[in-house]
Each structure stands twice: as C-alpha cells, then as structure tokens.
C-alpha positions as CSV (number, residue, x, y, z in Angstrom):
1,X,55.9,88.9,-26.9
2,X,59.4,87.5,-27.5
3,X,62.4,88.8,-25.7
4,X,64.8,91.4,-27.3
5,X,67.0,94.3,-26.6
6,X,65.3,97.7,-26.8
7,X,66.9,100.9,-27.9
8,X,67.0,103.6,-25.2
9,X,64.2,105.7,-26.8
10,X,61.9,102.7,-26.2
11,X,63.3,101.4,-22.9
12,X,63.1,104.8,-21.3
13,X,59.5,105.6,-22.5
14,X,56.8,105.9,-19.8
15,X,53.1,105.9,-20.5
16,X,51.0,109.0,-19.6
17,X,49.0,107.7,-16.6
18,X,45.2,107.8,-16.5
19,X,45.3,110.4,-13.7
20,X,46.8,112.9,-16.1
21,X,44.1,112.5,-18.8
22,X,41.7,115.4,-19.5
23,X,38.4,115.7,-21.4
24,X,38.5,116.2,-25.2
25,X,37.3,119.8,-25.0
26,X,40.3,120.7,-22.9
27,X,42.9,119.0,-25.0
28,X,42.4,117.4,-28.5
29,X,39.6,119.6,-29.9
30,X,41.0,123.1,-29.1
31,X,44.5,122.0,-30.2
32,X,43.4,120.7,-33.6
33,X,41.0,123.6,-34.1
34,X,43.9,126.0,-33.6
35,X,45.7,124.2,-36.5
36,X,42.8,124.9,-38.9
37,X,42.3,128.4,-37.7
38,X,45.8,129.2,-38.9
39,X,45.3,131.4,-41.9
40,X,47.7,129.4,-44.1
41,X,45.1,126.6,-44.1
42,X,42.0,128.5,-44.9
43,X,43.2,131.4,-47.1
44,X,43.8,129.1,-50.1
45,X,40.8,126.9,-49.7
46,X,38.9,128.9,-52.4
47,X,41.9,128.7,-54.8
48,X,42.9,125.1,-54.2
49,X,46.4,126.3,-53.7
50,X,46.8,127.7,-57.3
51,X,48.2,131.3,-57.0
52,X,51.0,133.5,-58.3
53,X,53.5,134.7,-55.7
54,X,51.3,137.9,-55.6
55,X,48.2,136.0,-54.7
56,X,46.5,136.0,-58.1
57,X,44.5,132.8,-58.7
58,X,45.9,130.6,-61.5
59,X,43.2,127.9,-61.6
60,X,40.3,129.3,-63.5
61,X,37.5,129.7,-61.0
62,X,39.5,128.0,-58.3
63,X,37.4,125.3,-56.4
64,X,34.3,127.5,-57.1
65,X,34.3,126.9,-60.9
66,X,31.3,124.4,-60.6
67,X,29.6,126.5,-57.9
68,X,29.6,126.9,-54.1
69,X,27.8,123.5,-53.5
70,X,30.5,121.4,-55.2
71,X,33.3,123.3,-53.3
72,X,31.6,122.7,-50.0
73,X,30.9,119.0,-50.8
74,X,34.6,118.5,-51.5
75,X,35.5,120.2,-48.3
76,X,33.1,118.0,-46.3
77,X,34.4,114.8,-47.9
78,X,38.0,115.8,-47.1
79,X,37.0,116.6,-43.5
80,X,35.4,113.2,-42.9
81,X,38.4,111.4,-44.4
82,X,40.8,113.4,-42.2
83,X,38.9,112.4,-39.1
84,X,38.0,108.8,-40.0
85,X,41.1,107.6,-41.8
86,X,44.1,109.8,-40.8
87,X,43.4,110.6,-37.2
88,X,41.1,108.1,-35.5
89,X,43.4,105.1,-35.2
90,X,46.5,107.1,-34.2
91,X,44.3,108.9,-31.6
92,X,43.1,105.5,-30.3
93,X,46.6,104.1,-30.1
94,X,47.7,107.1,-28.1
95,X,44.8,106.8,-25.8
96,X,45.2,103.1,-25.2
97,X,49.0,103.1,-24.7
98,X,49.6,106.5,-23.3
99,X,52.8,106.6,-25.4
100,X,54.0,109.1,-28.0
101,X,54.1,108.6,-31.8
102,X,57.8,107.8,-32.0
103,X,57.2,104.9,-29.6
104,X,53.9,103.6,-31.0
105,X,55.4,103.8,-34.5
106,X,58.0,101.1,-33.5
107,X,55.3,98.5,-34.1
108,X,54.7,99.5,-37.7
109,X,58.4,100.2,-38.6
110,X,60.4,98.2,-36.0
111,X,62.5,99.0,-33.0
112,X,65.3,100.2,-35.3
113,X,63.2,101.5,-38.2
114,X,60.9,103.4,-35.9
115,X,63.8,105.6,-35.0
116,X,63.5,107.1,-38.5
117,X,59.9,106.6,-39.4
118,X,57.8,108.3,-38.1
119,X,60.0,109.9,-35.5
120,X,62.9,111.6,-37.3
121,X,60.8,112.3,-40.5
122,X,58.2,114.0,-38.4
123,X,60.8,116.4,-37.0
124,X,62.3,116.9,-40.4
125,X,59.1,118.0,-42.0
126,X,58.4,120.5,-39.3
127,X,61.1,122.7,-40.8
128,X,59.0,122.7,-44.0
129,X,56.1,123.9,-42.0
130,X,58.3,126.6,-40.3
131,X,59.3,127.8,-43.8
132,X,55.6,128.0,-44.9
133,X,54.8,129.9,-41.7
134,X,57.7,132.3,-42.1
135,X,56.8,132.9,-45.8
136,X,53.2,133.7,-45.4
137,X,53.5,135.6,-42.1
138,X,56.3,137.8,-43.6
139,X,54.1,138.3,-46.6
140,X,51.3,139.7,-44.5
141,X,53.5,141.7,-42.2
142,X,55.4,143.2,-45.2
143,X,52.1,143.9,-46.9
144,X,50.9,145.8,-43.8
145,X,54.1,147.8,-44.0
146,X,54.0,148.6,-47.6
147,X,54.8,145.4,-49.4
148,X,58.6,145.8,-49.9
149,X,60.0,142.4,-51.0
150,X,63.4,143.0,-49.3
151,X,61.6,143.8,-46.0
152,X,59.6,140.5,-46.5
153,X,62.8,138.5,-46.7
154,X,64.2,140.2,-43.6
155,X,61.0,139.5,-41.7
156,X,61.0,135.9,-42.8
157,X,64.6,135.4,-41.5
158,X,63.9,137.0,-38.1
159,X,60.5,135.2,-37.8
160,X,62.0,131.7,-38.4
161,X,65.0,132.3,-36.2
162,X,62.9,133.7,-33.3
163,X,60.4,130.9,-33.6
164,X,63.1,128.3,-33.5
165,X,64.7,129.8,-30.5
166,X,61.4,129.9,-28.6
167,X,60.7,126.4,-29.7
168,X,64.0,125.3,-28.1
169,X,63.8,127.3,-25.0
170,X,60.5,128.9,-24.1
171,X,57.6,126.9,-25.6
172,X,55.8,127.0,-22.2
173,X,55.4,130.8,-22.4
174,X,54.1,130.6,-26.0
175,X,51.6,128.0,-25.1
176,X,50.0,130.3,-22.6
177,X,49.5,133.0,-25.3
178,X,48.4,130.5,-27.9
179,X,45.3,129.7,-25.9
180,X,43.8,133.0,-26.9
181,X,45.5,134.0,-30.2
182,X,43.6,131.4,-32.4
183,X,40.4,133.5,-31.6
184,X,41.9,136.3,-33.8
185,X,41.5,134.5,-37.2
186,X,38.1,133.1,-36.1
187,X,36.8,136.7,-35.4
188,X,38.3,137.9,-38.7
189,X,36.6,135.1,-40.7
190,X,33.3,135.9,-39.1
191,X,33.6,139.6,-39.8
192,X,34.4,138.9,-43.4
193,X,31.5,136.5,-43.6
194,X,29.2,139.1,-42.2
195,X,30.3,141.7,-44.7
196,X,29.9,139.4,-47.7
197,X,27.0,137.0,-46.8
198,X,24.3,139.1,-48.5
199,X,25.8,138.5,-51.9
200,X,26.7,134.8,-51.6
201,X,23.5,133.6,-53.4
202,X,24.3,135.8,-56.4
203,X,27.7,134.2,-57.1
204,X,28.4,133.3,-60.7
205,X,31.7,131.6,-61.3
206,X,31.9,132.5,-65.0
207,X,33.3,136.0,-64.7
208,X,36.1,134.7,-62.3
209,X,36.9,131.8,-64.7
210,X,37.1,134.2,-67.7
211,X,39.3,136.8,-65.8
212,X,41.7,134.1,-64.6
213,X,42.0,132.5,-68.0
214,X,42.8,135.9,-69.6
215,X,45.4,136.7,-67.0
216,X,47.0,133.2,-67.4
217,X,47.3,133.8,-71.2
218,X,48.9,137.1,-70.5
219,X,51.4,135.6,-68.0
220,X,52.3,132.8,-70.4
221,X,52.8,135.2,-73.2
222,X,55.2,137.2,-71.1
223,X,57.1,134.0,-70.0
224,X,57.0,131.2,-72.6
225,X,58.4,128.7,-70.1
226,X,55.4,129.2,-67.8
227,X,52.6,126.6,-68.0
228,X,49.2,127.6,-66.4
229,X,45.8,126.0,-66.5
230,X,43.5,127.2,-69.3
231,X,40.3,125.4,-68.3
232,X,38.4,125.0,-65.0
233,X,38.1,121.7,-63.2
234,X,35.1,119.5,-63.4
235,X,33.3,118.3,-60.3
236,X,35.5,115.3,-59.8
237,X,38.6,117.4,-60.3
238,X,37.5,119.9,-57.6
239,X,36.8,117.2,-55.0
240,X,40.2,115.6,-55.8
241,X,42.0,118.9,-55.5
242,X,40.3,119.7,-52.1
243,X,41.3,116.2,-50.9
244,X,44.9,116.9,-51.9
245,X,44.8,120.3,-50.3
246,X,43.1,119.4,-47.0
247,X,44.5,115.9,-46.5
248,X,48.0,117.0,-47.5
249,X,47.8,119.8,-45.0
250,X,46.6,117.5,-42.3
251,X,48.7,114.3,-42.8
252,X,51.4,115.0,-40.2
253,X,48.8,116.2,-37.7
254,X,46.8,113.0,-38.3
255,X,49.8,110.8,-37.3
256,X,50.4,113.2,-34.4
257,X,47.0,112.1,-33.1
258,X,49.0,109.5,-31.1
259,X,50.5,112.4,-29.1
260,X,47.2,114.1,-28.7
261,X,45.4,110.8,-27.8
262,X,47.8,110.3,-24.9
263,X,45.9,113.0,-23.0
264,X,42.5,111.4,-23.7
265,X,40.6,109.4,-21.1
266,X,38.6,107.1,-23.4
267,X,37.4,106.4,-26.9
268,X,34.6,109.0,-26.6
269,X,37.3,111.7,-26.0
270,X,39.2,110.5,-29.1
271,X,36.1,110.5,-31.2
272,X,34.7,113.8,-30.0
273,X,38.0,115.6,-30.1
274,X,38.4,114.6,-33.8
275,X,34.8,115.3,-34.8
276,X,34.9,118.8,-33.3
277,X,38.6,119.8,-33.6
278,X,39.2,118.3,-37.0
279,X,36.0,117.6,-39.1
280,X,34.0,120.5,-37.8
281,X,37.0,122.9,-37.8
282,X,37.8,122.1,-41.4
283,X,34.3,122.6,-42.5
284,X,33.9,125.9,-40.6
285,X,37.2,127.6,-41.5
286,X,37.5,126.3,-45.0
287,X,33.8,126.7,-45.6
288,X,33.7,130.3,-44.4
289,X,36.7,131.1,-46.6
290,X,35.0,129.7,-49.7
291,X,31.8,131.6,-48.9
292,X,33.7,134.9,-48.3
293,X,35.4,134.5,-51.7
294,X,32.1,133.9,-53.4
295,X,30.3,136.7,-51.7
296,X,33.1,139.2,-52.3
297,X,33.2,138.3,-56.0
298,X,29.4,138.6,-56.3
299,X,28.8,141.8,-54.4
300,X,31.9,143.8,-53.4
301,X,32.5,146.9,-55.5
302,X,36.1,147.1,-56.9
303,X,37.0,143.5,-56.2
304,X,39.7,142.0,-58.5
305,X,38.1,138.9,-60.2
306,X,41.4,137.1,-60.2
307,X,41.7,137.2,-56.4
308,X,40.0,134.5,-54.4
309,X,42.1,134.5,-51.2
310,X,40.2,136.0,-48.3
311,X,43.4,137.6,-47.1
312,X,43.8,139.3,-50.4
313,X,40.2,140.5,-50.3
314,X,40.2,141.9,-46.8
315,X,40.9,145.6,-47.6
316,X,38.3,145.6,-50.4
317,X,35.7,143.8,-48.4
318,X,36.2,146.1,-45.4
319,X,36.2,149.2,-47.6
320,X,39.4,150.4,-46.0
321,X,43.1,149.7,-46.7
322,X,43.9,150.5,-43.1
323,X,41.4,147.9,-41.8
324,X,42.9,145.3,-44.2
325,X,46.4,146.1,-42.9
326,X,45.3,145.7,-39.3
327,X,43.8,142.3,-40.1
328,X,47.1,141.3,-41.9
329,X,49.1,142.2,-38.8
330,X,46.7,140.3,-36.5
331,X,46.7,137.2,-38.6
332,X,50.5,137.2,-38.7
333,X,50.6,137.6,-34.9
334,X,48.3,134.7,-34.4
335,X,50.5,132.6,-36.7
336,X,53.6,132.9,-34.4
337,X,52.6,130.2,-31.9
338,X,52.2,127.6,-34.6
339,X,55.7,128.5,-35.8
340,X,57.0,127.9,-32.3
341,X,55.2,124.6,-32.0
342,X,56.6,123.4,-35.3
343,X,60.1,124.2,-34.0
344,X,59.3,122.6,-30.6
345,X,58.2,119.3,-32.3
346,X,61.3,119.3,-34.5
347,X,63.6,120.0,-31.5
348,X,62.0,117.2,-29.5
349,X,62.3,114.8,-32.4
350,X,66.0,115.6,-33.0
351,X,66.8,115.4,-29.3
352,X,65.3,111.9,-29.2
353,X,66.7,110.6,-32.5
354,X,70.1,112.5,-32.4
355,X,70.8,112.6,-28.7
356,X,74.6,113.2,-29.2
357,X,74.1,116.2,-31.5
358,X,73.7,119.7,-29.8
359,X,70.1,120.6,-30.5
360,X,71.1,124.2,-31.2
361,X,73.2,122.8,-34.1
362,X,70.5,120.4,-35.5
363,X,67.6,122.9,-35.1
364,X,69.9,125.7,-36.4
365,X,70.6,123.7,-39.6
366,X,66.9,122.9,-40.0
367,X,65.9,126.6,-39.5
368,X,68.4,127.6,-42.2
369,X,66.6,125.3,-44.6
370,X,63.3,126.9,-43.4
371,X,64.6,130.3,-44.2
372,X,65.8,129.2,-47.6
373,X,62.4,127.9,-48.4
374,X,60.7,131.1,-47.3
375,X,63.1,133.6,-48.9
376,X,63.1,131.8,-52.3
377,X,59.3,131.6,-52.2
378,X,59.1,127.9,-52.6
379,X,57.3,127.6,-49.3
380,X,54.5,129.7,-50.9
381,X,53.7,126.9,-53.3
382,X,51.3,125.3,-50.8
383,X,49.9,122.6,-53.1
384,X,53.4,121.3,-53.7
385,X,54.2,121.4,-50.0
386,X,50.9,119.7,-49.1
387,X,51.6,117.0,-51.7
388,X,55.0,116.3,-50.2
389,X,53.5,116.1,-46.7
390,X,50.7,113.9,-47.8
391,X,53.1,111.6,-49.7
392,X,55.3,111.3,-46.6
393,X,52.6,110.6,-44.0
394,X,49.7,109.2,-46.0
395,X,51.3,105.7,-46.2
396,X,52.3,106.0,-42.5
397,X,48.7,106.6,-41.4
398,X,47.5,103.8,-43.7
399,X,50.0,101.3,-42.4
400,X,49.3,102.2,-38.8
401,X,45.5,101.7,-39.4
402,X,46.0,98.2,-40.8
403,X,48.6,97.3,-38.1
404,X,46.0,98.4,-35.4
405,X,43.3,96.1,-36.8
406,X,45.6,93.2,-37.4
407,X,46.7,93.4,-33.7
408,X,43.1,93.1,-32.5
409,X,42.4,96.8,-32.2
410,X,45.3,97.3,-29.9
411,X,49.0,98.2,-30.1
412,X,51.1,95.2,-30.8
413,X,54.2,96.6,-29.1
414,X,57.6,97.3,-30.7
415,X,58.6,94.8,-33.4
416,X,62.2,93.7,-33.6
417,X,64.6,95.4,-35.9
418,X,63.1,96.7,-39.1
419,X,59.5,95.9,-40.0
420,X,59.8,95.5,-43.7
421,X,56.0,95.4,-44.2
422,X,55.9,99.0,-43.0
423,X,59.0,100.2,-44.8
424,X,58.1,98.7,-48.2
425,X,54.5,99.9,-47.9
426,X,55.8,103.4,-47.1
427,X,58.3,103.5,-49.9
428,X,55.7,102.5,-52.6
429,X,53.1,104.8,-51.1
430,X,55.5,107.7,-51.0
431,X,56.4,107.2,-54.7
432,X,52.7,107.2,-55.6
433,X,52.0,110.2,-53.5
434,X,54.8,112.3,-54.9
435,X,54.2,111.2,-58.5
436,X,52.1,114.3,-59.6
437,X,54.7,116.7,-58.3
438,X,57.7,115.1,-60.1
439,X,55.8,114.4,-63.3
440,X,55.7,110.6,-63.1
441,X,51.9,110.4,-63.2
442,X,48.8,112.5,-62.7
443,X,47.4,110.8,-59.5
444,X,44.2,112.5,-58.3
445,X,43.9,113.1,-54.6
446,X,47.5,111.8,-54.3
447,X,47.7,111.9,-50.4
448,X,44.6,109.7,-50.1
449,X,45.8,107.3,-52.8
450,X,49.2,107.1,-50.9
451,X,47.3,106.2,-47.8
452,X,45.4,103.5,-49.6
453,X,48.5,102.1,-51.1
454,X,50.3,102.1,-47.8
455,X,47.3,100.3,-46.1
456,X,46.8,97.7,-48.7
457,X,50.5,96.8,-49.1
458,X,51.0,96.6,-45.3
459,X,48.2,94.1,-45.1
460,X,49.5,92.0,-47.9
461,X,53.1,92.1,-46.7
462,X,52.2,91.4,-43.0
463,X,50.1,88.4,-44.1
464,X,53.1,87.3,-46.2
465,X,55.2,87.1,-43.1
466,X,57.3,90.2,-43.4
467,X,56.2,91.4,-40.0
468,X,58.9,90.6,-37.3
469,X,57.9,89.4,-33.9
470,X,57.1,91.9,-31.1
471,X,59.5,92.5,-28.3
472,X,58.7,92.9,-24.6
473,X,58.6,96.4,-23.3
474,X,58.9,96.4,-19.5
475,X,56.3,98.4,-17.6
476,X,54.2,99.0,-20.7
477,X,51.0,97.1,-21.7
478,X,49.5,97.3,-25.2
479,X,46.1,97.2,-23.6
480,X,44.0,100.3,-22.8
481,X,44.7,102.0,-19.4
482,X,42.4,101.1,-16.6
C-alpha cells in the first residue's frame, strides 16, 4: 500500500486480538436473534407494514392474501438474502481484520469519506430506530394502562430520554439484563402459536380481504385525501413487499456484521452465526407471527377481521383482556434494551466522528428528533422507515461486497481521501431505494434493488479507475488473524 496520512479515527484503531474471539453461539447468533425477537419486527410481518395508527390492516389480506404458503415463501427468500448478501461479507471483513465498521468502511468510502459513510450515518439512523422503539413501546404500555393518547406521548418522551441516558452512561448494566429479556417475546410467540395452531389449516384469506377493503372504503369516504389499497397483492407483490419489509429492517444490522464479526474466530463462526441468528431467527419469529395471524382469523371467536398484528390479537386469542395487557407490558419491557443499544451505537458513532462535541449535546439533539418521530406517529409507519433504512444501507452493503471480492476476498485497507466509486454508487443506490417513498417510481423490493445498484455501480466505477490507492495502516494487516 502507498504511504499517506491517516485521520486519528484510523491511526488509533486497534484490531480485536484472536485471544478475545468467542464461538458464534456466544456472540453473533444470540445478538442477532435478539434483534428479530423484538416485537417491532415480527408484529407487522403478517400485514407487511400496512396499518392505521390504531393497528387496523390497510393492505387487503396483508401478506396472507395469496395464502400462508406464499407468505412463508417470501419470508424465507428474504431471510436467505439478508444472510447471504447483506451480512456475510461484512461479517467476514470483521472477522479477518478485527476492526469495527467505521474503520473497515474506509476502504469503500476513503479515509475522509469513511468518516461519514458508514460511520456517522450509522449513528444518525439509530435515532430513527430509537423513535420507532419509543413509539411502539409507548403504544403497548399505554394500551396496557387504558390506551390514553396523551399518556402514550408522555411515555414515549420518558422512554426515549431514559434509553438515551443509559446508552450514554450505563450500557454495561443493560447488557446483563438483555441476556434474558429476549426470551419474553419468544415465549409469548410460542404461547400464541399454541393457542391458534389448531385452526391454521382452515385459514381462508377472502374474509380478511373483504373486511379490509370495506374498511378502507369507509376511511377514504371520511377523508377524501386518504389513499388506501383497494386490491390484494399478487404472489410477486407479496414476495417483493416482504423483501422490502425484512431487508429494510435488517440493512443497518447487516452492515454492523463487521462489528459482530470482530468477535468471531473463523469463517465457520461467521457462517453459523448468520444462519442461526439471522436466517433462522427471521423464519421463526416472522413465520410464527404469520401463522398466529392466520390461525386467529380462522378459529378465534370474536376476532376483528381487519386486525392481523399478533400484538393486536393477544387479548382475543388469550380470551382475557388482562392476559393481553400483561403480554403488552412484558413485550414493552423486553424492548427497552434494544432502545438502549440504539442509543449506545449512536453515542459511540458521534463520539468518534464528532470528538469535539459534548456527547450529551449531540445525543440529546438526536433524542429530541427521536421523540418528535414518536410523538407525531411518523415512527409508526414502519414500511416507510424500513424503506429509508434500506435505501441508506442497501448500497453500502452492495459496495462492500464488491470491494471485498475485488480485493481478493480480503480487506484492501483504507483508501486515500474520498473513494468516489463508493460515493457515487451509494448516491445512485440511495435515490433508487428511496424512489417509492417520494413518488419518483414504484420500485419493487427497493432495498434489494438499491443493494444491486450499489454493487454493480461500484464494480464499474472501480474498474474505471475511480478507486484511489490504499494507504498503509501501521500495526494492522488486511489478512485474516492467525
């Protein structure tokens, strides 16, 4: 590599030594599985993210409109893509270098450009996740206490502020509790599955489709500015929607595979951690949620045919409003550690990229944005949130994958200045990924398409000579650890 001056965030980086590595089942797998056990991921798997603020499905039939088999197929395809395309290469880069994402990303975006992408942007987007967490957690807690909207806003503010404070000061204590709390949503999912599994085979999507269509017509008649779907999706549309939903949710966590891979010993750890913690966890949590929705609609007396969220069906399925409220409280409790981890990641990112700014100020401003997103309800529009996340990190994961293979399946090291191959590929990929949300074009499975655009453009631009030379990084080898 050629000589060059490194910024402090690179010159001070130290690889995680091999002696500190642990097996996949003690690191990567449980950490990722905990992400997918978060109820915000699985509760809208049956609806595809289309709901009113009150949790009423707005997509006729949700992802179940063509039957359970198609919904599960789309989920499986999304799970495989998350593991193979979005996680595996970042995980291998982390394992081989022992370095975190903001350092490894300096190859794809340059020693100066890597300061922003993916480092600062990763931290910035965590406040979006904090807003989502605060919104849905406050929704459940307020629901368990009577459903007062003012109370929900107050809870959202306190929730976000407390999570941000713990993320700044006490993440080590939350990490200890977080080891066990993810078991709560798993137990709740299994209980709901047990209560509904006898009716799953009797599910007929037509009554749900008809009920949602009628309710959408009613809502649009009450508000002429409102535009809601009037027809169910076909098979391709369901698979594309689930790709948008799952891949968009996972995109930042996929790039963060670099950070998780730092703790892995070898390629087997990286592979197994992803297969179990990502692919299997997606299929299990999302799959159970879909089966619960189908079983409840087919065999539970008194169920609302416009409700497909398992969290909205809990009281009816359990046959007790009290039991449903207890489940709401427990799911919200289990969601607090993820809120703290989002704050922790954001704080670390800002401390690295904005070292002269007091972290209480930078994280405080970010938390205020999170509160605004939660209180206004925008954070509850999960498919919009997932589209933005996927548009932001889909091209990053795609470019990193190509950079990895162009460098002989290793990390090339930091590239001087601004790697325009990375930046141009990201900009175009982001525009493509965000197109459906801003009305530019209807791009199916936009996060995946953004990944492909980022990968293809990076390859073309790198071959065209837009990749700057790599710079020596003292004490760091791009080769795998011994």
